[in-house]
ZADO-181789 format. One record per residue (C-alpha): x, y negated, z. Coordinates in steps of 0.05 Angstrom, whole numbers, padded with zeros to 5 digits, always signed. Layout:
N
XYZ
...
END
This chain:
719
+02404+00866-00515
+02473+00877-00472
+02499+00920-00530
+02482+00860-00579
+02520+00808-00534
+02576+00854-00526
+02585+00857-00601
+02581+00783-00605
+02636+00772-00556
+02691+00771-00609
+02649+00722-00652
+02642+00674-00596
+02710+00675-00575
+02736+00667-00646
+02686+00612-00657
+02743+00560-00662
+02781+00604-00716
+02713+00610-00754
+02699+00536-00748
+02768+00521-00770
+02766+00569-00830
+02697+00542-00856
+02724+00471-00851
+02792+00489-00890
+02748+00530-00941
+02705+00469-00952
+02764+00418-00956
+02800+00469-01003
+02732+00473-01049
+02730+00398-01051
+02807+00400-01072
+02791+00451-01122
+02732+00410-01148
+02775+00349-01161
+02825+00390-01206
+02773+00439-01241
+02744+00414-01309
+02672+00401-01304
+02624+00426-01360
+02567+00384-01379
+02501+00405-01412
+02451+00371-01460
+02385+00395-01484
+02338+00376-01539
+02268+00405-01552
+02248+00414-01625
+02175+00425-01643
+02167+00472-01701
+02114+00458-01760
+02049+00504-01751
+02015+00506-01813
+01957+00541-01780
+01940+00487-01731
+01955+00412-01722
+01967+00357-01773
+02002+00407-01825
+01938+00448-01825
+01897+00393-01863
+01886+00405-01939
+01922+00340-01955
+01988+00359-01919
+01984+00432-01942
+01986+00400-02013
+02047+00358-01993
+02081+00421-01963
+02059+00477-02007
+02120+00518-01990
+02104+00518-01920
+02091+00583-01883
+02073+00602-01811
+02142+00596-01777
+02164+00650-01735
+02199+00626-01672
+02254+00678-01671
+02268+00668-01746
+02276+00591-01735
+02323+00602-01677
+02364+00649-01718
+02367+00594-01773
+02388+00544-01721
+02443+00589-01699
+02466+00608-01768
+02542+00584-01787
+02518+00548-01849
+02477+00500-01807
+02524+00492-01753
+02580+00483-01804
+02539+00423-01837
+02526+00394-01768
+02605+00398-01749
+02619+00366-01815
+02577+00302-01794
+02617+00299-01724
+02688+00282-01703
+02695+00348-01668
+02757+00376-01710
+02810+00344-01661
+02815+00338-01588
+02861+00287-01550
+02876+00300-01477
+02909+00255-01426
+02958+00301-01386
+02966+00291-01314
+03004+00325-01262
+02956+00375-01238
+02896+00369-01287
+02890+00352-01367
+02822+00318-01388
+02799+00309-01456
+02789+00236-01483
+02731+00229-01532
+02701+00163-01537
+02747+00111-01506
+02815+00136-01528
+02871+00084-01528
+02906+00118-01589
+02877+00144-01653
+02909+00204-01689
+02890+00229-01758
+02925+00278-01799
+02928+00314-01864
+02956+00386-01869
+02976+00429-01924
+02986+00490-01880
+02937+00531-01834
+02993+00543-01781
+02989+00468-01768
+02915+00478-01741
+02900+00503-01667
+02969+00473-01642
+02967+00435-01579
+03021+00379-01595
+03049+00335-01541
+03051+00257-01542
+03088+00211-01499
+03071+00140-01509
+03134+00100-01487
+03115+00030-01508
+03065-00007-01546
+03105+00008-01609
+03140+00079-01602
+03117+00148-01576
+03152+00214-01571
+03127+00274-01611
+03140+00344-01593
+03118+00413-01616
+03083+00463-01569
+03130+00506-01525
+03188+00458-01549
+03230+00409-01506
+03261+00371-01571
+03228+00306-01577
+03216+00263-01646
+03215+00188-01640
+03155+00158-01678
+03131+00089-01689
+03049+00068-01686
+03021+00057-01754
+03077+00092-01794
+03060+00163-01819
+03100+00220-01781
+03116+00281-01820
+03114+00343-01786
+03112+00419-01797
+03053+00431-01848
+03028+00357-01848
+03027+00289-01837
+03008+00249-01773
+02981+00174-01775
+02981+00150-01703
+02954+00080-01685
+02933+00041-01623
+02863+00025-01608
+02869-00042-01588
+02799-00055-01570
+02796+00002-01523
+02868-00017-01492
+02844-00088-01479
+02777-00071-01450
+02817-00021-01407
+02760+00032-01417
+02806+00087-01436
+02860+00081-01381
+02931+00063-01387
+02965+00069-01456
+03035+00086-01436
+03024+00160-01410
+03027+00232-01434
+02975+00259-01486
+02965+00324-01518
+02925+00334-01578
+02898+00389-01626
+02869+00394-01693
+02818+00450-01694
+02808+00501-01752
+02735+00516-01774
+02738+00584-01743
+02763+00558-01677
+02713+00503-01676
+02659+00551-01696
+02678+00596-01639
+02681+00542-01589
+02609+00518-01607
+02580+00585-01609
+02608+00602-01538
+02572+00547-01506
+02510+00542-01552
+02444+00566-01530
+02379+00562-01569
+02314+00592-01536
+02243+00589-01539
+02209+00551-01490
+02152+00605-01492
+02137+00656-01544
+02070+00633-01559
+02087+00556-01564
+02133+00536-01625
+02179+00494-01583
+02254+00511-01586
+02306+00483-01533
+02374+00474-01561
+02429+00470-01506
+02506+00460-01506
+02555+00460-01456
+02619+00418-01460
+02669+00386-01420
+02655+00319-01450
+02583+00301-01439
+02579+00259-01504
+02600+00315-01545
+02543+00358-01518
+02487+00304-01528
+02516+00286-01598
+02520+00357-01624
+02453+00375-01599
+02418+00319-01633
+02454+00327-01693
+02439+00398-01699
+02363+00382-01691
+02367+00324-01745
+02412+00377-01792
+02357+00427-01784
+02301+00378-01806
+02341+00348-01861
+02362+00418-01886
+02293+00439-01885
+02271+00377-01929
+02327+00387-01974
+02311+00462-01983
+02238+00443-01993
+02253+00392-02048
+02305+00441-02087
+02251+00497-02083
+02200+00442-02108
+02246+00418-02163
+02262+00489-02185
+02190+00505-02183
+02169+00445-02223
+02225+00461-02275
+02204+00535-02279
+02130+00515-02285
+02142+00460-02340
+02177+00520-02384
+02122+00567-02371
+02068+00513-02383
+02099+00500-02452
+02101+00577-02468
+02027+00579-02448
+02009+00521-02489
+02039+00553-02547
+02004+00619-02533
+01942+00578-02522
+01946+00543-02589
+01958+00604-02626
+01899+00639-02595
+01856+00578-02610
+01882+00582-02683
+01866+00662-02685
+01791+00644-02665
+01786+00587-02717
+01813+00632-02776
+01769+00692-02757
+01707+00645-02752
+01726+00617-02817
+01734+00681-02851
+01670+00712-02822
+01627+00647-02827
+01617+00649-02754
+01590+00588-02722
+01553+00612-02659
+01540+00685-02655
+01484+00674-02602
+01450+00621-02636
+01457+00651-02706
+01434+00726-02684
+01373+00691-02647
+01354+00657-02711
+01365+00713-02757
+01324+00759-02711
+01272+00704-02709
+01266+00702-02783
+01265+00777-02794
+01212+00779-02741
+01167+00725-02777
+01182+00763-02843
+01161+00828-02813
+01097+00794-02785
+01081+00764-02855
+01092+00832-02885
+01049+00864-02833
+00991+00810-02851
+01004+00818-02926
+01003+00892-02919
+00937+00891-02882
+00911+00844-02936
+00937+00885-02991
+00910+00950-02958
+00844+00918-02948
+00843+00890-03021
+00861+00959-03050
+00802+00991-03012
+00758+00937-03039
+00779+00948-03109
+00776+01022-03102
+00706+01014-03077
+00686+00972-03136
+00718+01014-03185
+00682+01072-03161
+00615+01034-03165
+00626+00987-03222
+00568+01009-03268
+00517+00989-03210
+00561+00932-03182
+00502+00894-03161
+00480+00952-03115
+00549+00949-03079
+00552+00922-03009
+00628+00907-03007
+00665+00883-02949
+00694+00815-02973
+00735+00803-02907
+00799+00822-02949
+00770+00776-03007
+00737+00712-02974
+00763+00652-03012
+00715+00597-03027
+00711+00608-03103
+00686+00688-03091
+00640+00662-03042
+00608+00611-03089
+00609+00667-03149
+00572+00714-03098
+00522+00662-03083
+00508+00648-03159
+00501+00720-03175
+00450+00729-03116
+00412+00667-03145
+00413+00695-03215
+00388+00765-03188
+00332+00728-03156
+00313+00686-03212
+00314+00749-03255
+00262+00780-03204
+00220+00721-03214
+00223+00723-03286
+00213+00800-03290
+00144+00785-03259
+00127+00740-03323
+00172+00771-03374
+00200+00840-03397
+00267+00861-03392
+00281+00851-03469
+00260+00777-03459
+00316+00730-03479
+00312+00693-03415
+00324+00761-03375
+00379+00779-03421
+00413+00712-03410
+00413+00723-03339
+00437+00791-03343
+00495+00766-03388
+00511+00710-03336
+00511+00765-03279
+00558+00809-03320
+00607+00749-03336
+00605+00734-03262
+00613+00803-03234
+00670+00819-03288
+00706+00754-03269
+00702+00774-03198
+00725+00848-03209
+00783+00817-03249
+00800+00768-03191
+00802+00824-03140
+00851+00860-03181
+00895+00800-03191
+00887+00787-03117
+00913+00857-03104
+00972+00846-03150
+00990+00782-03116
+00989+00814-03048
+01031+00875-03074
+01080+00822-03102
+01085+00784-03038
+01089+00852-02999
+01147+00872-03043
+01181+00803-03038
+01179+00805-02963
+01206+00873-02958
+01262+00851-03000
+01275+00790-02958
+01273+00832-02892
+01327+00880-02925
+01367+00815-02946
+01358+00789-02874
+01380+00856-02841
+01443+00857-02880
+01466+00802-02837
+01474+00853-02778
+01519+00901-02816
+01585+00906-02779
+01559+00855-02731
+01588+00900-02666
+01655+00901-02696
+01653+00826-02710
+01628+00814-02637
+01679+00857-02610
+01739+00826-02647
+01713+00756-02627
+01709+00775-02559
+01779+00799-02558
+01802+00738-02588
+01761+00697-02538
+01783+00739-02477
+01858+00732-02498
+01837+00655-02506
+01811+00653-02436
+01865+00692-02404
+01916+00639-02433
+01868+00581-02419
+01867+00606-02343
+01939+00617-02339
+01953+00546-02371
+01907+00511-02321
+01935+00551-02259
+02005+00533-02281
+01991+00459-02293
+01953+00459-02220
+02017+00487-02190
+02063+00441-02226
+02017+00382-02195
+02023+00414-02126
+02098+00425-02133
+02110+00356-02158
+02069+00327-02098
+02113+00373-02052
+02175+00352-02085
+02150+00270-02081
+02131+00283-02009
+02201+00281-01973
+02171+00298-01905
+02175+00352-01852
+02129+00368-01793
+02185+00395-01750
+02201+00341-01702
+02246+00326-01645
+02204+00315-01585
+02255+00308-01533
+02325+00284-01557
+02386+00299-01514
+02415+00252-01468
+02486+00245-01443
+02490+00282-01378
+02520+00249-01314
+02524+00308-01266
+02559+00374-01287
+02526+00439-01295
+02589+00474-01274
+02618+00481-01221
+02559+00454-01180
+02595+00423-01123
+02543+00439-01072
+02542+00513-01093
+02623+00518-01096
+02625+00484-01026
+02573+00528-00997
+02604+00591-01022
+02672+00571-01002
+02647+00560-00935
+02610+00624-00938
+02673+00660-00958
+02711+00628-00900
+02657+00641-00850
+02654+00722-00876
+02730+00725-00883
+02743+00693-00812
+02690+00739-00781
+02719+00799-00813
+02791+00779-00793
+02763+00770-00725
+02733+00836-00720
+02784+00872-00752
+02839+00844-00707
+02789+00860-00650
+02781+00934-00672
+02860+00938-00686
+02876+00907-00618
+02822+00956-00586
+02827+00926-00512
+02783+00958-00455
+02740+00890-00462
+02684+00916-00422
+02649+00968-00376
+02614+01003-00438
+02687+01017-00475
+02705+01049-00406
+02646+01096-00404
+02649+01111-00472
+02717+01141-00470
+02720+01170-00398
+02683+01202-00349
+02725+01173-00293
+02675+01128-00248
+02683+01054-00239
+02694+01031-00171
+02680+00960-00181
+02689+00898-00230
+02726+00836-00215
+02700+00778-00252
+02750+00720-00277
+02756+00675-00222
+02769+00600-00242
+02781+00569-00173
+02833+00596-00126
+02785+00584-00067
+02735+00632-00088
+02782+00690-00097
+02778+00715-00026
+02700+00713-00026
+02699+00755-00089
+02750+00810-00061
+02711+00808+00010
+02651+00830-00033
+02692+00883-00072
+02720+00910-00008
+02646+00919+00019
+02629+00955-00044
+02691+01003-00037
+02665+01016+00041
+02597+01031+00015
+02621+01080-00036
+02663+01114+00019
+02729+01097-00018
+02752+01055+00045
+02752+01105+00104
+02791+01108+00172
+02865+01131+00159
+02860+01133+00081
+02910+01116+00035
+02892+01071-00016
+02934+01068-00079
+02925+01011-00133
+02955+01022-00196
+02958+00999-00272
+02980+01034-00337
+03028+00986-00371
+03059+00939-00322
+03057+00935-00246
+03039+00862-00247
+02973+00883-00281
+02951+00903-00214
+02992+00860-00167
+02928+00807-00166
+02884+00863-00138
+02938+00891-00090
+02951+00820-00055
+02876+00798-00057
+02853+00872-00031
+02900+00864+00026
+02875+00795+00046
+02805+00816+00042
+02816+00874+00088
+02860+00832+00136
+02799+00783+00138
+02754+00833+00155
+02796+00847+00216
+02827+00910+00197
+02896+00933+00211
+02928+00946+00142
+02996+00984+00129
+03022+00957+00058
+03066+01003+00021
+03106+00963-00037
+03125+01014-00090
+03143+00961-00142
+03178+00908-00097
+03133+00853-00117
+03091+00841-00049
+03144+00808+00001
+03120+00740+00013
+03052+00748-00019
+03013+00780+00033
+02987+00759+00100
+03015+00815+00142
+03083+00836+00167
+03066+00909+00167
+03105+00919+00104
+03143+00977+00075
+03186+00972+00008
+03198+01039-00026
+03221+00998-00090
+03296+01016-00077
+03324+01069-00126
+03348+01107-00063
+03275+01131-00056
+03282+01165-00122
+03310+01224-00085
+03248+01227-00037
+03204+01286-00043
+03125+01280-00034
+03130+01311+00032
+03177+01258+00059
+03134+01202+00037
+03072+01234+00066
+03108+01247+00133
+03138+01170+00136
+03068+01143+00112
+03029+01183+00160
+03073+01173+00218
+03065+01097+00212
+02993+01104+00192
+02974+01126+00265
+02978+01053+00289
+02937+01027+00227
+02865+01030+00200
+02886+01038+00123
+02943+01043+00081
+02945+01003+00015
+03003+01022-00032
+03019+00975-00086
+03044+01026-00136
+03086+01025-00197
+03061+01032-00266
+03047+01097-00300
+03093+01078-00359
+03148+01065-00314
+03135+01131-00279
+03188+01136-00227
+03142+01140-00163
+03078+01119-00193
+03047+01191-00203
+03078+01215-00137
+03046+01159-00094
+02980+01173-00133
+02980+01249-00112
+02990+01233-00039
+02932+01181-00043
+02863+01186-00010
+02836+01141-00061
+02865+01125-00126
+02845+01055-00155
+02869+01048-00230
+02864+00976-00252
+02842+00959-00326
+02851+00892-00352
+02794+00873-00404
+02847+00828-00438
+02911+00865-00434
+02898+00944-00427
+02894+00982-00489
+02827+01021-00500
+02872+01083-00516
+02902+01077-00449
+02836+01104-00419
+02840+01173-00451
+02914+01174-00430
+02900+01159-00357
+02847+01211-00359
+02895+01262-00388
+02944+01246-00333
+02888+01256-00280
+02869+01320-00305
+02939+01346-00317
+02968+01327-00247
+02903+01334-00212
+02904+01266-00179
+02852+01264-00125
+02794+01216-00122
+02806+01171-00187
+02768+01107-00194
+02776+01051-00248
+02774+00981-00228
+02758+00928-00287
+02793+00864-00280
+02766+00802-00318
+02698+00832-00331
+02656+00795-00380
+02713+00750-00390
+02717+00722-00462
+02762+00666-00464
+02762+00618-00522
+02821+00616-00572
+02835+00541-00552
+02840+00563-00481
+02890+00619-00493
+02929+00578-00540
+02933+00526-00483
+02952+00573-00433
+03005+00606-00478
+03029+00537-00490
+03038+00523-00415
+03072+00587-00405
+03119+00570-00462
+03132+00502-00432
+03141+00527-00360
+03194+00582-00389
+03227+00531-00430
+03237+00484-00370
+03260+00536-00324
END
């Protein structure tokens, strides 16, 4: 804890300097802020259209914005940063010229409320990026000068002024002058016409476009400018131009697409018409109406014919078998039992009934008549006629069925001829139809896309939108006043503390007990505090004399030598007050003054002055004999020695001392003197050496030191 306090002593002592330094730094920072050009920032937030979500994702708006795609935020940021878009934005803004009002210490740009208007046309690029000077001397005239030139060209407001590389036209903005918003008219101005390259570089340097979040399609556009109106104007115009450019690009793309699709549709229409003609011609050539229906009809017809043929075949086979059976038994026809399933028409049935009746009648007649009877013969003849007719009828039926069978076979063959070459015809027709379908789908697709493109071209809307337009900033973003002032105060604080501690380390005074103990092995007899009131001095030294006695430094017949390193006046205070304290204790003290400074300052007449130069020839033995001879009548001898640096008799008196008190002043004695004193002690073997620290724990303020120095200076001056 004591070590920390010791380290803080220089800080507390230099506190006035620190406070003054901090105050001066703050004042300097405020003065600096009055002359530095502030920078203002304006921001706008732009929401990008997202075709995956929100309103643009609906079917209707997808049709409106058929060329929209899922926006990549990084891609859109690069589009916003593109020189093409920035150039379009700058073309819409009056940023190509800058007018400044020139003051003694500060030059500030005027943008909105400028008392003069300057326009120019240039035929040389060298006329751009030049800071021209203009001094208005009256409401009619002005003085123009080129950069880095002292020559003046007199001009008149409202009359073109020809300069190197172009012509200037300078007028007065009467509205601004009358309103007094733009300041006084008669003043010094500067102006500059910026080239596209410089203007672009100036904008790009202060333009910052970032995404609010990587997953949120919102972009923040920031611009810094020394004119707040410029920052807000540019940011809003850039967002507007981005949306406008998007709509223009979409419209151009839609128009080009519509034109392209119309050409493709015309070509597809021609191909489709040609394909239709090819199908029609092929159908006409091949007599094709409908393959499926025709084939089904033909197949059904052939199937029916084959069924009829089969039926006729069965009837024909049956009638052939019947005819063959009858031929084999024609001599006994009536004994046959033929199957008439194949010959079962009504006539045959009636004939068979008649034959059977005649047979029955014959049997009845044979019961009465003989076979040669005419009645029997007539019946036989009738039976024979009927059987012959029936046999002939069966033969004719067979012929008729055979004819039908042959006809059906012929018809089936003719019907089957239709399917000859059918696969090839179907293949060719399929090829033609496939080609037609291809052209038809292409034609329909192109028409659908043409309609969508026309919708997109007609719908001049964009789903990008400005959700937070930029406003004119009233507070600058740089320099930030409070931060500049705080930094200046911190620098003042750190700088002053550094200087104080550097000065403290360079001065390297004894300062405190710790410094003595750190640099020497010589013990400390006592420390003397800084006594502000004179009436307290005796009490302080009485305490110190007691300490000396307790430590055995003050004994009977001792020679006590009080010395210092730099000047004898550094230990004069201790010599005088130690003497007073010893006398106050009732001691009889012999005082030896080697420096000649004690006369009239000590409360005793027992005084020897060895300051005269004649004593320089005395030896150590002579001094010892004289002092010891006089010391017999005294309790103690105190020698006020010379300083070590004077070194006339100082070391000599220290060598004859019983106890040596070396006074170190915390505010005056250098730290390096401690080592030097110890070396002298060791070199000359000085006896019983003690350090005494004067003004212990004394850390006067700078103010008090300045005041004391001023008092000393006035006293010296008055003397």
